[in-house]
N, C-alpha and C positions, 0 to 999 in steps of 0.2 A: 362553510367557513374553513379556511386553511389552517393547518396545524403548524406548530413550530418544528424546526428540523430536529429529528431524533437520531441518536447514534445507535449503532449496533453494539451492544455491550456484553461483557462477560456474564453479567447477571442473567441475561437471556440465554446465553450459550450453556450455562451450567444446568439448565432444565431440559436440554436436548436429550434424546434417547441415548442410553448407554454412555453418558458423559461422566467422567471422573473429574472432581473439582477440589481445588484447594483455595480457601478464602484469601490467601496471600495474593492471588491473581493468576491462577493457572487452570485451564480446562483442557482435557483430552477427550476426543470422541472419534468413533469410526462410523457414525450414523449421521453424516451431515445432510443426507437427503430428507431426514425427518425434521430438519430445522425449518421454521416458518420464514420463508424468504419473502421480504416485502417487494411489492411491484414498483416502488419508486426508489430513487437513489438514496443510499444510506451511507453515512460517514462512519468508518471503522474507528473504534476507540481502543483497539488492542492490536497486537501483532499476531498474524496468522501464518503458520507454516503447515503445509499439507502435502502428503504423497498420494497421488492418484493410483489406486490399485485396480479398479475396474470401471468400465463405462467412460463417458465423456461429459465435459461441461464447457460452457462458454459464458463469458461475462465481460464487463468493461471496468477498468480502473481509470478514473479521471478521464473518461471518454475513449480510452485506448482499448480496442477490442482484443480479447485473448481467448485461446482455446486450451483445454487441458485434456490429456490423454493418459492411458496407463503408463506408469514409469516417470511421469512428470512431477517435479516438485514445484509447488506454487508458493509465492511469498506475497503477503499483503501487509505493509507496515501501517502504523497508526496514522489516522487523519486522512487517509485516502478514501475516495468515494467509489463505492461498488454499485453497479447498475446493470440492467439487462441480463440478469442471471437466468440461465437455463441449463438443465442437466438431464441426462438420460436416466430412465428408471433404475438402472443397475449401477448408477454412479456410486463409487465407494472410495473413500480416502481416509488416511490416518491423519487427523488434525491435531495440532498442538497450538493452543491459543494462550498468549501471555500478555498480561497488562504491561504497559510501558514501565510503570513503577517497579514491578517485580522483575522485569527484564534488566533494568539498570541495577537492581540489587545483586545480580550475580555476574554482570559483565562490566561493572564499574572499572574504568581505566583499562579496559581490554580492547585495545585499538583494532586488532585484527578481527575479533569477533563482531564488534560494532559495524565493521565494514560490510558485513553480510546484509544489513538492512539498507545501506546505501546502494550496494550492488543490486538489490531487488528492485530499486526504482527503475533501472534500465533493463533488468532481466527478471520480470515477475514470474515467468515460467521457464524452468530449466529441465531438460531431459537428463535423468540420472543414469549412470552406468549400472549394470547388475550388482556390482559390489557396493556402490553407494546406496542402492535400494535396500540391500540387506543391512547395511549399517544403520540407516534411518529407522528401518522396521524394528531392529533390536533395541535401539534407544527408546522408541515409542513404547514397546512392550515393557521394558525394564522400568522406565519412568512411571508408567501406569501401575506397575506392581508395587513400587515404593510409595506411591501416593496412597494406595489402599492400606498400607501398613501403619495404621493410626496409633499403634502401641509403641512404635519406634520413637524414642525421645529425640532422635536426630533426623526425623523424616524430612523436615524442611531443608536442612543442610544437605542431605543426601540428594534430594530432588534438584536443588540448585546446582550441585556439583555435576550431576548427570546432564542437566540442561546446558551447562557451560561446556562440558565435553562434547555434547551433540552439536552445539553451535560452532565449536572449533572444527569438528569433522565436516559440517556443512560449509564452513568457510573454505575448506579445501576444494569444494566445488568451484568457488570463485577462481582459485589458482588454476584449476584445470581448464575452465572456460577462457580465462584471460591469458594463459601462458603462451598461446600461439600469437598473441598480438605483438605489434612492434612497440618500441619505446614511445613513439609518437602517439600510438593508440592508447597506451597506458597513461601518458600525460593527459591526453584528451579525456580519458575516463575520470581522472582526478578533477579536471576542470568541470566536467559535466555534473559530477556528484555534488561539488561545491555550489555550482549554479542552481541545481534543484533545491538544495538546502536553503539557499538565499531566497529563491523564488517562493517556496512554501511559506516562508516567514514574512515576505514583503510584497507579494503580488497585489494585495489590496491597495497598496499605496504607490508602488513603483512599477511602471510598465515600460521603462526605457532600457534597451539593451546596453546602452552606454553606462547607465547607473550600475548595472550588475558587473560589467567589465571593470569599472572603476573600483568596486569593492574587491575584485579578484586581482587587481593590479596588472591587468592585461588590456590589450586594445579590443574595442568592440568587434573588429574584423576577426581577430584570433579567437574570441569567445564564440562568435557565430560559426566559424569553421569547425571548432572542436565539438560544439553541440551537434552540428549537422553530421559530422563524421560518426559520432557514437549513436545518436538516436534516429537519424535519417530525417528529422524535421528541424526547422530552424529555431533559434532562440526566441524569435518573435512569435512563432507558432506556439511554443511552450507557454509563453506568457499569456497569449490570447486564450489558449485552452484552459488555463487555470482560472482566468477572469471569467470566461464564458460559463464554465461549469458552476462557479460560485453564483453568478447571476441566475442561472437556470434553477439551481437549488433554492435560492432565496425567493424567486418568483413562485415556484411551485409549492414550497414547503414552509413558507413563513407568511405572516400577515404584514410584513413591512411594505410601506408604500414605495413606488418607484423613486420618489424623491429621497427617501431614506436609504435605499439601495445605492442611488447615485452618490450620496454623501459617504456612505460606508466604504465604497470602492474608489473613492477619490476621483470621480469624473468631474469635469468642470461644470456640467449642467445636465439636465435630463435629456435634452436634445442630443447631446454628444453621446450619452449612453445609448439612446435609442438608435442612433445611426450605427454605432459600433455593433450593437446586438443584431440589427437587421442585416448588416453585411455578412454576419456569420450564420444566422439562423433563417434568414429570408422572411421573417415576420417581426412585427414590433414587440417590445416587452409586454405590453398590455394584451395583445392578441395571443401571445404565447401563454400568458397566465390564464387566459380564458379557455385555453385547451385546444 
């Protein structure tokens, strides 16, 4: 019998080896290799930022294959699906995991810092400079030290201030990565991030590029060109990827019937969904569910 979809939660992460935990919604650990990694796709329900120190890992976010090496900073924001995780035995990274509620409690109305999570959609892995590696490492160690000082009346406020400062410093990475871009590229970046925001909220009901272009007050052609310039794949491919991933997860990790999935994802009928799925996966939804 198939189980309902389960999120990867901070409640699980706080039990990992050498984890420091604050009930407000914060976990730090340098022993991610001890985490019980599920073999099936899992949806994140927190924000993860991690600096790779040793070893290597590979995984996919929303079907996009990624690799992490020493010196890389990886971002995974809430609600994205992680799959196909593999790591070398010596993989080591400094992980900071923040619930979205706690995140917004210290970055409220801080536009530049919030842009870090939008940036991570297109740049989930970034190679840091030696100076940036030192900066991140110092923040990690200092935040962890303050988390352990439970006798400090202002512990939560101190940790929030340090996290805010760290996110500002990491936002400087955005400036470094993007500063070489042209104005057209920067404009395309803005369009792309807004498109992804809209897509995450509406892909279950809207699959037309023209609809997303209308919401952004631009032409479908301009939207398609901007998305392709930034992400190397088309807006239609992004939409299809989101829809396909959701169908796969629902088929493998829920007991919903194909009719229910058809209705939930706003397909005209089961036949239409079946044709769409087979075009992308090469098998029917029922055959895929059977394994």
